[in-house]
N, C-alpha and C positions, 0 to 999 in steps of 0.2 A: 483560660478558665474564667467564667463569669462570676459575679459576686454571689449569686444564688447557689451555685454549685459549691463555692468555697464555704458558704455559711452552712450548707448541709453537711459538708465534710467536718467542719469544726464542731457542729452539734453532735455528729456521730462519734467523734473522738471523746467528747465530754460525757455523752450518754449513749454509749455503744449499744446498749440493750434496747433502746427506744427508737425504732425505725420510724421514719416519717414524722419526726417531732417538729420539723419546720412547719408542716401543715397544721399542727396543733397550735403553733404560735400565731399562724395566720387567722385561725378560727378558734379563738379562745372559748372554752366551755363556760356558759353563763353560770353565775352563782345561783345555786338552787334556792327556791323560796320555801320557807317553812309552811307546812300544811296547816289547814284550819283545824278546828277541834275534832278529835276522834269520837267515835261512838262511846267508848269507855269514859272519856273525859266529860261528855255531856251527862252520862248516867251518874258519874261521881258528883258532878255539880248539883244535880237534882237531889241526890241522896243527902249531900251535905246541907243544901239549903232547906230541906224538909226534915232534917234530923229531929227525931222526937215526935214526928207526926206520922200517922199510919200510912199516908200516901207515899212515903219514901219507898215502900216495898214495890211500888208500881213504876219506879224510875226506869227500869229496863224496858217494860212494855211501852212507856211513853217515848223513849228515845228510839227504840227499834221500829215502832210503827211509823214514826215521823220521818224515817229515812227515805221513804218513797213518796213523800208529799212535800212539794216545794214550799208551801206556806209554813210548814212546821220546820223546814230547814232554815227559813228566815226567822221564825219565832220558835226556837227549840224548847222554850220554857213556858209557852202559852198554856198548855194543858195543866202544868203544875201550878201556875199562877191562878188559873180558874179555880182549881180545887182549894187554894188558899182563901180566895175571896168567898167562895160558896160555902165552905164547911171547915175552914181552918185546917186544911189538909186532912180532912176526915175526923178531926178531933171532936167536931160537933156531934158525931154519933154517940160519944160517951158523955157529952155535957148538955146536949139539948134534946129534951124528950120529943120534940117535934121533928127531929131529923132521924128517921128510921129506915128509909129506903135507899138502896145503893145509888139510884139516880140523883139523889139529893147531894151526894158527894161532889158532883160536878155541876149540879143545876141543869142537867140535860133532860129534856122531855118530862119535866116534873108535872106538867099539866095533862099528861096522857095517862089516864088511869090504868089502861091495859099494859103499859110498858113498865115491867118490873124485872129486868134481867140482873145478872151478877154485876158486881162493880167492874170486873174486867171487861165484860161485854159492853157496859155503859161507856167505858173509855174508848173501846174500839169503835162503837157507833158514833160517839161524839167526834172523834178524830176523822173518821171517814166522811161524816156529814159536813164537817168544816173543810177538810182537805181535799175532797174529791167530788166529782159530779155524780157518783154512785150509779153509773150506767149499768144496766142489766139488773138492777134491784127494783123493788116495788115502786110504784108511782109515788106513793107517799114519801118514801125515802129520797127519791130523786127530787121531789119538790122541796123537802127540807134542805137538801144540799144546794138547791138553786138559790136559796136565800143568801148563801155565803159566796156565790160566784163573784160578785163585785169585790169582795175582800180578797179572794184568791187572785183576782186580776190586779188589784191596786196595792194590796198589802197594807191598807190603811187601817190601823188598829181602832181608830174612832168609828169607822164604818162597821167594823166587826162588832164592837161593843153595843152599838145602837141596834143591832139585830139580835145579838145573844142575850143582852140584858134588857133590851127595849130602850126607847128614848127616856131621857130624864123628865120626870114630872114631879108635882108636889107629893104624890103618893109614892113615887119611887125616886127619891132624891139622890140615890147612889147608882142610878142607871146611866145609860148614855155615855157622854164624854167623861163623866166622873168615874164611871166603871172603867173606861179606857185608861184614865190617868192612874187608877189604882193597879190595873194590870201592868202598866209600864213600870210603875214603882217596884212591884214585886219581881218582874222579869229582870229589871236592872240589878236587883240583889243577887239573883242567880247568875247574871252575866259577870258581876264582879267576882263571884266565887270561881266561875270558869276561867276568868282572866288570871286569877292567882294560881289555879291548877296548871294552866298552860305555861305560866312563867317558870314552872319547874323544869321545863324542857327548852327554855330559852326563847319562847315566843309569847304571844299575848292574844287576848280576845277583846279588841277595842270597841266592839259593837255595844251601843246603848240605845234604848228605845224611847 
């Protein structure tokens, strides 16, 4: 009787209910890795980070819409951060008499007089314009989306900010890379909240921007 047959017999005596256990020892099961953030965790992080601001009610739409757009998987808090910079998470609607139109909540298409949809539609349009090529839509919408194609390819937040807010000038000192730095600062606050949320199940969110 060879050693392998003896080992199989010995194992079957110790664990008679587990046939073929020798094979299991030869090919051990790898330790499973913990998954990344769930949709619910991202929503919770956005809600927590914007607590007290009206934009918190849009956390579900932000997270759900971003699931099918790789750039928003990379930056799950970008749209929330934009709203914070543009309108204080929509607080400006109550405090600034010049902020009256839904599009001002995200600073999207503010210079297009004919564009005045609901705030939900503004968010949808903004995310599809940034996150997709908008194939099959109007030429104007495809052109808008084309401005963000380099960002979709590189993921460079500075590149994004210089398109979204325009380059930094004396007239716009908070545009360009300064806008990018402020976006990263706000997104990192959300990332820290998500990190704490994920630690509740024994994992973490180490990403910082």
